[in-house]
VEXMAR-563347 format. One record per atom (N, C-alpha, C): residue number from 0; atom name; x, y, z; residue in one letter. Coordinates in steps of 0.1 Angstrom, whole numbers, always signed. Example, Ala and Ser with C-alpha at 12.3 -4.5 7.8 and 13.67 -1.06 7.14 Angstrom:
REM VEXMAR-563347
+-----+----+-------+-------+-------+----+
:   i : at :     x :     y :     z : aa :
+-----+----+-------+-------+-------+----+
:   0 :  N :  +132 :   -57 :   +78 :  a :
:   0 : CA :  +123 :   -45 :   +78 :  a :
:   0 :  C :  +132 :   -33 :   +78 :  a :
:   1 :  N :  +128 :   -22 :   +71 :  s :
:   1 : CA :  +137 :   -11 :   +71 :  s :
:   1 :  C :  +129 :    +0 :   +79 :  s :
+-----+----+-------+-------+-------+----+
***
This chain:
REM VEXMAR-563347
+-----+----+-------+-------+-------+----+
:   i : at :     x :     y :     z : aa :
+-----+----+-------+-------+-------+----+
:   0 :  N : -1664 :  -535 :  +109 :  m :
:   0 : CA : -1657 :  -544 :  +100 :  m :
:   0 :  C : -1659 :  -540 :   +86 :  m :
:   1 :  N : -1649 :  -537 :   +78 :  p :
:   1 : CA : -1650 :  -533 :   +64 :  p :
:   1 :  C : -1656 :  -544 :   +55 :  p :
:   2 :  N : -1662 :  -540 :   +44 :  p :
:   2 : CA : -1667 :  -550 :   +35 :  p :
:   2 :  C : -1656 :  -558 :   +29 :  p :
:   3 :  N : -1658 :  -571 :   +28 :  n :
:   3 : CA : -1649 :  -580 :   +21 :  n :
:   3 :  C : -1657 :  -591 :   +14 :  n :
:   4 :  N : -1650 :  -602 :   +12 :  s :
:   4 : CA : -1657 :  -613 :    +5 :  s :
:   4 :  C : -1669 :  -619 :   +13 :  s :
:   5 :  N : -1668 :  -617 :   +26 :  e :
:   5 : CA : -1679 :  -623 :   +35 :  e :
:   5 :  C : -1690 :  -613 :   +38 :  e :
:   6 :  N : -1688 :  -601 :   +35 :  y :
:   6 : CA : -1698 :  -591 :   +39 :  y :
:   6 :  C : -1701 :  -582 :   +27 :  y :
:   7 :  N : -1713 :  -576 :   +27 :  i :
:   7 : CA : -1717 :  -566 :   +17 :  i :
:   7 :  C : -1724 :  -554 :   +23 :  i :
:   8 :  N : -1721 :  -542 :   +18 :  v :
:   8 : CA : -1728 :  -531 :   +24 :  v :
:   8 :  C : -1742 :  -530 :   +17 :  v :
:   9 :  N : -1752 :  -528 :   +26 :  s :
:   9 : CA : -1766 :  -529 :   +21 :  s :
:   9 :  C : -1768 :  -518 :   +10 :  s :
:  10 :  N : -1779 :  -520 :    +3 :  k :
:  10 : CA : -1783 :  -511 :    -8 :  k :
:  10 :  C : -1788 :  -498 :    -2 :  k :
:  11 :  N : -1790 :  -488 :   -11 :  t :
:  11 : CA : -1796 :  -476 :    -6 :  t :
:  11 :  C : -1811 :  -477 :    -5 :  t :
:  12 :  N : -1817 :  -470 :    +4 :  i :
:  12 : CA : -1831 :  -470 :    +7 :  i :
:  12 :  C : -1836 :  -456 :    +4 :  i :
:  13 :  N : -1845 :  -455 :    -5 :  d :
:  13 : CA : -1850 :  -441 :    -9 :  d :
:  13 :  C : -1839 :  -432 :   -12 :  d :
:  14 :  N : -1828 :  -436 :   -18 :  g :
:  14 : CA : -1817 :  -428 :   -22 :  g :
:  14 :  C : -1807 :  -425 :   -11 :  g :
:  15 :  N : -1809 :  -431 :    +1 :  v :
:  15 : CA : -1800 :  -429 :   +12 :  v :
:  15 :  C : -1792 :  -442 :   +15 :  v :
:  16 :  N : -1779 :  -441 :   +15 :  q :
:  16 : CA : -1771 :  -453 :   +19 :  q :
:  16 :  C : -1773 :  -456 :   +34 :  q :
:  17 :  N : -1777 :  -469 :   +36 :  t :
:  17 : CA : -1780 :  -472 :   +50 :  t :
:  17 :  C : -1767 :  -474 :   +59 :  t :
:  18 :  N : -1756 :  -478 :   +52 :  g :
:  18 : CA : -1744 :  -480 :   +60 :  g :
:  18 :  C : -1743 :  -493 :   +67 :  g :
:  19 :  N : -1753 :  -502 :   +66 :  l :
:  19 : CA : -1752 :  -515 :   +73 :  l :
:  19 :  C : -1743 :  -524 :   +65 :  l :
:  20 :  N : -1736 :  -532 :   +73 :  i :
:  20 : CA : -1728 :  -543 :   +67 :  i :
:  20 :  C : -1735 :  -556 :   +70 :  i :
:  21 :  N : -1739 :  -563 :   +60 :  i :
:  21 : CA : -1747 :  -575 :   +62 :  i :
:  21 :  C : -1740 :  -587 :   +57 :  i :
:  22 :  N : -1739 :  -598 :   +65 :  p :
:  22 : CA : -1732 :  -610 :   +60 :  p :
:  22 :  C : -1739 :  -615 :   +47 :  p :
:  23 :  N : -1732 :  -619 :   +37 :  k :
:  23 : CA : -1737 :  -623 :   +24 :  k :
:  23 :  C : -1748 :  -634 :   +26 :  k :
:  24 :  N : -1746 :  -643 :   +36 :  e :
:  24 : CA : -1756 :  -654 :   +37 :  e :
:  24 :  C : -1769 :  -649 :   +43 :  e :
:  25 :  N : -1770 :  -636 :   +47 :  m :
:  25 : CA : -1782 :  -630 :   +52 :  m :
:  25 :  C : -1789 :  -621 :   +42 :  m :
:  26 :  N : -1782 :  -619 :   +31 :  i :
:  26 : CA : -1788 :  -611 :   +20 :  i :
:  26 :  C : -1799 :  -619 :   +13 :  i :
:  27 :  N : -1811 :  -612 :   +12 :  i :
:  27 : CA : -1822 :  -618 :    +5 :  i :
:  27 :  C : -1829 :  -606 :    -1 :  i :
:  28 :  N : -1831 :  -607 :   -14 :  e :
:  28 : CA : -1837 :  -596 :   -22 :  e :
:  28 :  C : -1852 :  -594 :   -19 :  e :
:  29 :  N : -1856 :  -581 :   -19 :  v :
:  29 : CA : -1870 :  -578 :   -19 :  v :
:  29 :  C : -1877 :  -584 :   -31 :  v :
:  30 :  N : -1888 :  -591 :   -29 :  g :
:  30 : CA : -1896 :  -597 :   -39 :  g :
:  30 :  C : -1893 :  -612 :   -41 :  g :
:  31 :  N : -1883 :  -617 :   -34 :  t :
:  31 : CA : -1880 :  -631 :   -34 :  t :
:  31 :  C : -1891 :  -639 :   -28 :  t :
:  32 :  N : -1895 :  -650 :   -34 :  k :
:  32 : CA : -1905 :  -659 :   -28 :  k :
:  32 :  C : -1898 :  -669 :   -19 :  k :
:  33 :  N : -1903 :  -670 :    -7 :  v :
:  33 : CA : -1897 :  -679 :    +3 :  v :
:  33 :  C : -1907 :  -687 :   +11 :  v :
:  34 :  N : -1902 :  -698 :   +18 :  k :
:  34 : CA : -1910 :  -705 :   +27 :  k :
:  34 :  C : -1903 :  -706 :   +40 :  k :
:  35 :  N : -1910 :  -708 :   +51 :  m :
:  35 : CA : -1904 :  -709 :   +64 :  m :
:  35 :  C : -1899 :  -723 :   +67 :  m :
:  36 :  N : -1887 :  -724 :   +73 :  v :
:  36 : CA : -1881 :  -737 :   +76 :  v :
:  36 :  C : -1874 :  -737 :   +89 :  v :
:  37 :  N : -1873 :  -749 :   +95 :  n :
:  37 : CA : -1866 :  -751 :  +108 :  n :
:  37 :  C : -1871 :  -742 :  +119 :  n :
:  38 :  N : -1884 :  -740 :  +121 :  c :
:  38 : CA : -1889 :  -732 :  +132 :  c :
:  38 :  C : -1904 :  -736 :  +134 :  c :
:  39 :  N : -1910 :  -732 :  +145 :  l :
:  39 : CA : -1924 :  -735 :  +148 :  l :
:  39 :  C : -1933 :  -730 :  +137 :  l :
:  40 :  N : -1931 :  -718 :  +132 :  e :
:  40 : CA : -1939 :  -712 :  +122 :  e :
:  40 :  C : -1940 :  -721 :  +109 :  e :
:  41 :  N : -1929 :  -728 :  +106 :  a :
:  41 : CA : -1928 :  -736 :   +94 :  a :
:  41 :  C : -1939 :  -746 :   +94 :  a :
:  42 :  N : -1942 :  -752 :  +105 :  e :
:  42 : CA : -1953 :  -762 :  +106 :  e :
:  42 :  C : -1966 :  -756 :  +104 :  e :
:  43 :  N : -1968 :  -745 :  +111 :  k :
:  43 : CA : -1981 :  -738 :  +111 :  k :
:  43 :  C : -1984 :  -733 :   +97 :  k :
:  44 :  N : -1974 :  -728 :   +90 :  y :
:  44 : CA : -1975 :  -722 :   +76 :  y :
:  44 :  C : -1969 :  -730 :   +65 :  y :
:  45 :  N : -1969 :  -744 :   +67 :  k :
:  45 : CA : -1962 :  -752 :   +58 :  k :
:  45 :  C : -1966 :  -751 :   +43 :  k :
:  46 :  N : -1978 :  -747 :   +40 :  d :
:  46 : CA : -1983 :  -745 :   +26 :  d :
:  46 :  C : -1982 :  -731 :   +21 :  d :
:  47 :  N : -1976 :  -722 :   +29 :  c :
:  47 : CA : -1976 :  -708 :   +25 :  c :
:  47 :  C : -1963 :  -704 :   +18 :  c :
:  48 :  N : -1964 :  -696 :    +8 :  i :
:  48 : CA : -1953 :  -690 :    +1 :  i :
:  48 :  C : -1954 :  -675 :    +4 :  i :
:  49 :  N : -1943 :  -669 :    +9 :  w :
:  49 : CA : -1943 :  -655 :   +13 :  w :
:  49 :  C : -1934 :  -648 :    +3 :  w :
:  50 :  N : -1936 :  -635 :    +3 :  e :
:  50 : CA : -1927 :  -626 :    -5 :  e :
:  50 :  C : -1920 :  -616 :    +4 :  e :
:  51 :  N : -1906 :  -616 :    +3 :  v :
:  51 : CA : -1898 :  -607 :   +11 :  v :
:  51 :  C : -1902 :  -592 :    +7 :  v :
:  52 :  N : -1905 :  -584 :   +18 :  a :
:  52 : CA : -1910 :  -571 :   +15 :  a :
:  52 :  C : -1900 :  -560 :   +21 :  a :
:  53 :  N : -1888 :  -564 :   +25 :  s :
:  53 : CA : -1878 :  -554 :   +30 :  s :
:  53 :  C : -1864 :  -560 :   +29 :  s :
:  54 :  N : -1854 :  -551 :   +30 :  e :
:  54 : CA : -1841 :  -555 :   +32 :  e :
:  54 :  C : -1839 :  -560 :   +46 :  e :
:  55 :  N : -1829 :  -568 :   +48 :  p :
:  55 : CA : -1826 :  -573 :   +62 :  p :
:  55 :  C : -1822 :  -562 :   +72 :  p :
:  56 :  N : -1825 :  -564 :   +84 :  w :
:  56 : CA : -1820 :  -555 :   +95 :  w :
:  56 :  C : -1818 :  -564 :  +107 :  w :
:  57 :  N : -1810 :  -559 :  +116 :  k :
:  57 : CA : -1806 :  -568 :  +128 :  k :
:  57 :  C : -1815 :  -564 :  +140 :  k :
:  58 :  N : -1821 :  -574 :  +147 :  v :
:  58 : CA : -1828 :  -572 :  +159 :  v :
:  58 :  C : -1824 :  -583 :  +169 :  v :
:  59 :  N : -1819 :  -579 :  +180 :  g :
:  59 : CA : -1816 :  -589 :  +191 :  g :
:  59 :  C : -1806 :  -599 :  +186 :  g :
:  60 :  N : -1796 :  -595 :  +177 :  g :
:  60 : CA : -1786 :  -605 :  +173 :  g :
:  60 :  C : -1790 :  -613 :  +161 :  g :
:  61 :  N : -1803 :  -612 :  +156 :  k :
:  61 : CA : -1808 :  -619 :  +144 :  k :
:  61 :  C : -1810 :  -610 :  +133 :  k :
:  62 :  N : -1808 :  -615 :  +121 :  w :
:  62 : CA : -1811 :  -607 :  +108 :  w :
:  62 :  C : -1825 :  -611 :  +105 :  w :
:  63 :  N : -1834 :  -601 :  +103 :  v :
:  63 : CA : -1848 :  -603 :  +100 :  v :
:  63 :  C : -1852 :  -595 :   +87 :  v :
:  64 :  N : -1863 :  -599 :   +81 :  v :
:  64 : CA : -1869 :  -592 :   +70 :  v :
:  64 :  C : -1884 :  -591 :   +73 :  v :
:  65 :  N : -1891 :  -582 :   +66 :  l :
:  65 : CA : -1905 :  -582 :   +66 :  l :
:  65 :  C : -1910 :  -591 :   +55 :  l :
:  66 :  N : -1921 :  -598 :   +57 :  l :
:  66 : CA : -1927 :  -607 :   +47 :  l :
:  66 :  C : -1941 :  -601 :   +44 :  l :
:  67 :  N : -1945 :  -601 :   +32 :  d :
:  67 : CA : -1958 :  -597 :   +28 :  d :
:  67 :  C : -1969 :  -606 :   +35 :  d :
:  68 :  N : -1979 :  -600 :   +41 :  r :
:  68 : CA : -1990 :  -607 :   +48 :  r :
:  68 :  C : -1985 :  -613 :   +61 :  r :
:  69 :  N : -1974 :  -609 :   +67 :  y :
:  69 : CA : -1969 :  -615 :   +80 :  y :
:  69 :  C : -1966 :  -603 :   +88 :  y :
:  70 :  N : -1970 :  -603 :  +101 :  s :
:  70 : CA : -1968 :  -592 :  +110 :  s :
:  70 :  C : -1954 :  -593 :  +117 :  s :
:  71 :  N : -1946 :  -582 :  +116 :  g :
:  71 : CA : -1933 :  -582 :  +122 :  g :
:  71 :  C : -1922 :  -588 :  +114 :  g :
:  72 :  N : -1910 :  -587 :  +119 :  g :
:  72 : CA : -1898 :  -592 :  +112 :  g :
:  72 :  C : -1897 :  -607 :  +114 :  g :
:  73 :  N : -1891 :  -614 :  +104 :  f :
:  73 : CA : -1889 :  -628 :  +105 :  f :
:  73 :  C : -1875 :  -631 :  +102 :  f :
:  74 :  N : -1869 :  -641 :  +109 :  a :
:  74 : CA : -1855 :  -644 :  +109 :  a :
:  74 :  C : -1851 :  -649 :   +95 :  a :
:  75 :  N : -1841 :  -643 :   +89 :  v :
:  75 : CA : -1836 :  -648 :   +75 :  v :
:  75 :  C : -1831 :  -662 :   +76 :  v :
:  76 :  N : -1825 :  -666 :   +87 :  e :
:  76 : CA : -1820 :  -680 :   +88 :  e :
:  76 :  C : -1831 :  -690 :   +87 :  e :
:  77 :  N : -1843 :  -686 :   +89 :  n :
:  77 : CA : -1855 :  -696 :   +89 :  n :
:  77 :  C : -1863 :  -694 :   +76 :  n :
:  78 :  N : -1857 :  -688 :   +66 :  l :
:  78 : CA : -1863 :  -687 :   +53 :  l :
:  78 :  C : -1855 :  -694 :   +42 :  l :
:  79 :  N : -1863 :  -700 :   +33 :  e :
:  79 : CA : -1856 :  -707 :   +21 :  e :
:  79 :  C : -1863 :  -702 :    +9 :  e :
:  80 :  N : -1855 :  -698 :    -1 :  a :
:  80 : CA : -1861 :  -693 :   -14 :  a :
:  80 :  C : -1867 :  -705 :   -21 :  a :
:  81 :  N : -1878 :  -702 :   -28 :  v :
:  81 : CA : -1885 :  -712 :   -36 :  v :
:  81 :  C : -1888 :  -707 :   -50 :  v :
:  82 :  N : -1888 :  -716 :   -59 :  k :
:  82 : CA : -1892 :  -712 :   -73 :  k :
:  82 :  C : -1907 :  -714 :   -74 :  k :
:  83 :  N : -1914 :  -705 :   -81 :  e :
:  83 : CA : -1928 :  -706 :   -83 :  e :
:  83 :  C : -1930 :  -717 :   -94 :  e :
:  84 :  N : -1940 :  -725 :   -92 :  v :
:  84 : CA : -1944 :  -735 :  -102 :  v :
:  84 :  C : -1955 :  -729 :  -110 :  v :
:  85 :  N : -1953 :  -729 :  -124 :  s :
:  85 : CA : -1963 :  -724 :  -132 :  s :
:  85 :  C : -1971 :  -736 :  -138 :  s :
:  86 :  N : -1984 :  -733 :  -138 :  n :
:  86 : CA : -1994 :  -744 :  -143 :  n :
:  86 :  C : -1995 :  -744 :  -158 :  n :
+-----+----+-------+-------+-------+----+
***
């Protein structure tokens, strides 16, 4: 499916174009602060703020990203961006 208003071609990684076509709603920038929502992990980690550590990739039909301090990929659909509160 070619890129259009609903899709975007992923960025380059280490200077190499990945060629992935990612739905815009699954795009989340590396470095974005997020919290887990609408999943079992959201209750376990309700006070945790995570940092996105990778671009999305597809696993078993789900778009996932790496999170700093979390092992394995985590579903983008269960992440919500948060603004950091400064004291």
